[in-house]
C-alpha positions, -999 to 999 in steps of 0.1 A, spaced: 317 48 -84 293 30 -60 265 55 -63 260 51 -101 262 13 -98 236 14 -70 213 36 -91 216 12 -120 209 -18 -99 179 -1 -83 165 9 -117 169 -27 -129 153 -41 -98 123 -17 -100 119 -17 -138 85 -29 -148 70 -29 -113 43 -6 -99 31 -4 -63 -6 -4 -55 -26 -3 -23 -47 -33 -14 -75 -36 12 -72 -65 36 -100 -76 59 -95 -93 92 -116 -103 122 -111 -86 156 -122 -110 183 -121 -85 210 -146 -62 194 -164 -90 175 -162 -71 142 -145 -74 108 -119 -46 103 -98 -36 74 -63 -24 68 -43 -14 37 -10 -28 25 13 -21 -4 17 -48 -30 40 -48 -61 28 -58 -95 50 -65 -125 37 -46 -155 62 -56 -182 97 -68 -185 124 -53 -206 136 -83 -225 156 -76 -257 168 -40 -257 203 -26 -261 221 7 -260 208 41 -251 171 32 -259 172 5 -232 188 28 -207 160 54 -213 133 27 -211 148 15 -178 151 50 -164 114 57 -174 103 25 -157 122 33 -126 107 68 -124 71 54 -128 79 27 -102 92 53 -77 63 76 -83 38 48 -78 56 38 -45 53 74 -32 16 79 -42 4 44 -31 25 46 1 9 79 10 -25 65 4 -18 34 26 -3 55 53 -33 80 54 -60 52 53 -43 32 80 -39 63 102 -76 71 99 -85 34 107 -62 36 137 -78 68 149 -112 52 146 -101 21 165 -83 41 193 -117 50 207 -122 13 216 -150 -10 210 -185 4 210 -211 -20 225 -247 -14 217 -267 0 246 -295 -23 258 -328 -7 262 -343 -10 296 -380 -11 300 -391 15 326 -428 10 323 -443 3 358 -475 -15 351 
């Protein structure tokens, strides 16, 4: 009894929403550079206003499937891009080498 009700509520909640990855820039004071990270955001595509019966149920189910698929795909993209950024940052800050003049005149 609870599982079908939970599924219906989840579909209603997600209907009309898609998830997209968004690039966010921030300043790292320690390395003195601007860095980026990726976050998930949800966007509402459309709302199912006046529908009834089986057609409405099919539309809501379709919207729920699209929403879940966009969450999986966008979540994977965000996870992989943030992992790559973290691996790059784990090496620490790179400071430019100053050239020393070794000319003895």
